[in-house]
C-alpha positions as CSV (number, residue, x, y, z in Angstrom):
1,M,-43.7,-29.2,-19.3
2,A,-44.8,-27.2,-22.3
3,K,-42.6,-27.5,-25.4
4,R,-42.4,-25.2,-28.2
5,T,-44.7,-26.6,-31.1
6,S,-43.0,-27.2,-34.6
7,M,-44.4,-25.1,-37.3
8,Q,-43.8,-28.0,-39.8
9,N,-45.9,-31.0,-40.0
10,L,-44.4,-34.5,-39.5
11,R,-44.2,-35.2,-43.1
12,K,-42.1,-32.1,-43.7
13,R,-39.9,-32.9,-40.8
14,V,-39.3,-36.5,-41.8
15,R,-38.8,-35.4,-45.4
16,Y,-36.1,-33.0,-44.3
17,H,-34.3,-35.8,-42.3
18,Y,-34.3,-37.9,-45.5
19,R,-33.4,-35.1,-48.0
20,G,-32.0,-32.0,-46.1
21,N,-28.5,-31.7,-44.9
22,A,-26.6,-31.9,-41.7
23,V,-27.1,-28.2,-40.9
24,G,-30.7,-28.8,-40.1
25,S,-30.8,-32.3,-39.1
26,T,-29.1,-33.8,-36.0
27,L,-30.1,-37.2,-37.3
28,R,-28.2,-36.6,-40.6
29,L,-25.3,-35.1,-38.6
30,T,-25.2,-38.2,-36.5
31,L,-25.6,-40.7,-39.2
32,G,-23.1,-39.0,-41.6
33,C,-20.4,-38.9,-38.6
34,L,-21.1,-42.7,-37.9
35,I,-20.6,-43.8,-41.3
36,G,-17.5,-41.8,-41.9
37,L,-18.4,-38.9,-44.0
38,D,-16.2,-35.7,-43.7
39,L,-18.0,-32.7,-42.4
40,R,-17.2,-29.5,-44.1
41,R,-17.8,-25.7,-43.8
42,V,-19.9,-24.3,-46.6
43,G,-21.1,-21.0,-47.7
44,S,-19.9,-18.3,-45.3
45,G,-18.1,-20.9,-43.3
46,K,-20.6,-21.1,-40.4
47,R,-22.7,-23.8,-41.9
48,M,-21.4,-27.4,-41.8
49,T,-22.7,-30.2,-44.1
50,F,-21.3,-33.2,-45.8
51,G,-21.1,-31.3,-49.0
52,K,-23.2,-32.2,-52.1
53,V,-21.6,-35.6,-52.6
54,G,-21.5,-36.6,-49.1
55,E,-25.0,-35.6,-48.5
56,A,-26.2,-37.3,-51.5
57,K,-24.3,-40.6,-50.2
58,L,-25.9,-40.1,-46.7
59,S,-29.4,-39.8,-48.4
60,Q,-28.9,-43.0,-50.3
61,W,-27.5,-44.8,-47.1
62,M,-30.8,-43.7,-45.4
63,A,-33.0,-44.7,-48.3
64,D,-31.4,-48.3,-48.1
65,N,-31.1,-48.7,-44.3
66,A,-33.3,-46.0,-42.3
67,R,-37.1,-46.5,-41.6
68,V,-39.6,-44.3,-40.0
69,C,-43.0,-45.1,-38.1
70,W,-45.0,-42.9,-35.7
71,I,-48.0,-43.0,-33.5
72,E,-50.4,-39.9,-32.9
73,Q,-49.9,-38.4,-29.4
74,S,-51.6,-35.3,-28.3
75,E,-48.6,-34.5,-25.9
76,P,-45.7,-36.1,-27.9
77,W,-43.1,-34.5,-25.6
78,D,-44.4,-36.5,-22.6
79,L,-44.2,-39.9,-24.7
80,E,-40.6,-38.7,-25.9
81,S,-39.3,-38.3,-22.4
82,Q,-40.7,-41.6,-21.2
83,L,-39.2,-43.4,-24.2
84,I,-35.8,-41.9,-23.9
85,S,-35.8,-42.9,-20.2
86,H,-36.9,-46.5,-20.7
87,L,-35.4,-47.4,-24.1
88,D,-31.9,-47.9,-25.5
89,L,-31.8,-45.1,-28.0
90,P,-28.2,-44.6,-28.7
91,L,-28.6,-41.9,-31.5
92,N,-30.5,-39.5,-29.3
93,L,-28.4,-37.2,-27.4
94,D,-31.1,-34.9,-26.0
95,Q,-32.3,-36.2,-22.6
96,N,-30.1,-39.2,-23.0
97,R,-26.9,-38.7,-20.9
98,H,-27.5,-42.0,-19.2
99,N,-27.0,-44.0,-22.5
100,A,-23.4,-45.7,-22.6
101,F,-23.0,-44.4,-26.2
102,H,-23.9,-40.8,-25.3
103,S,-20.4,-39.5,-24.5
104,H,-18.9,-41.4,-27.5
105,L,-21.3,-39.9,-29.9
106,K,-21.0,-36.5,-28.6
107,E,-17.3,-36.7,-28.9
108,L,-17.5,-38.0,-32.4
109,R,-19.6,-35.1,-33.5
110,A,-17.5,-32.7,-31.8
111,R,-14.3,-34.1,-33.5
112,A,-16.1,-33.9,-36.9
113,R,-16.9,-30.3,-36.2
114,Q,-13.4,-29.4,-35.2
115,R,-11.9,-31.2,-38.1
116,A,-14.4,-29.2,-40.3
117,R,-13.1,-25.9,-38.7
118,E,-9.5,-26.9,-39.6
119,L,-10.3,-27.5,-43.4
120,P,-10.8,-24.8,-46.1
121,I,-14.5,-23.7,-46.8
122,S,-15.8,-26.0,-49.3
123,S,-17.9,-24.9,-52.2
């Protein structure tokens, strides 16, 4: 199964998860929802982030609690599918419907988006 190759290298992708925002990082979206940050519409109202303060809190939480490691793999999508099917990876939604936490996390993120839609656009 061929997957689309990312145009970013691993360092840039990991840096974005640590320093970016919830718009471009499903990891940040998930962690922010789990630690209770309020998702808000920003800009034109189509983008949703945790706002400047919330994103800064999330970045600090990740610096204190999240770690990253990797291995080199010529076809990482094959290894990814194997790992997801064999390990308990509750924060991963893609290919992970079998995980007991999947439906809860999906609902938590959906509720956060719905709440954000009901609030005024944040600056």
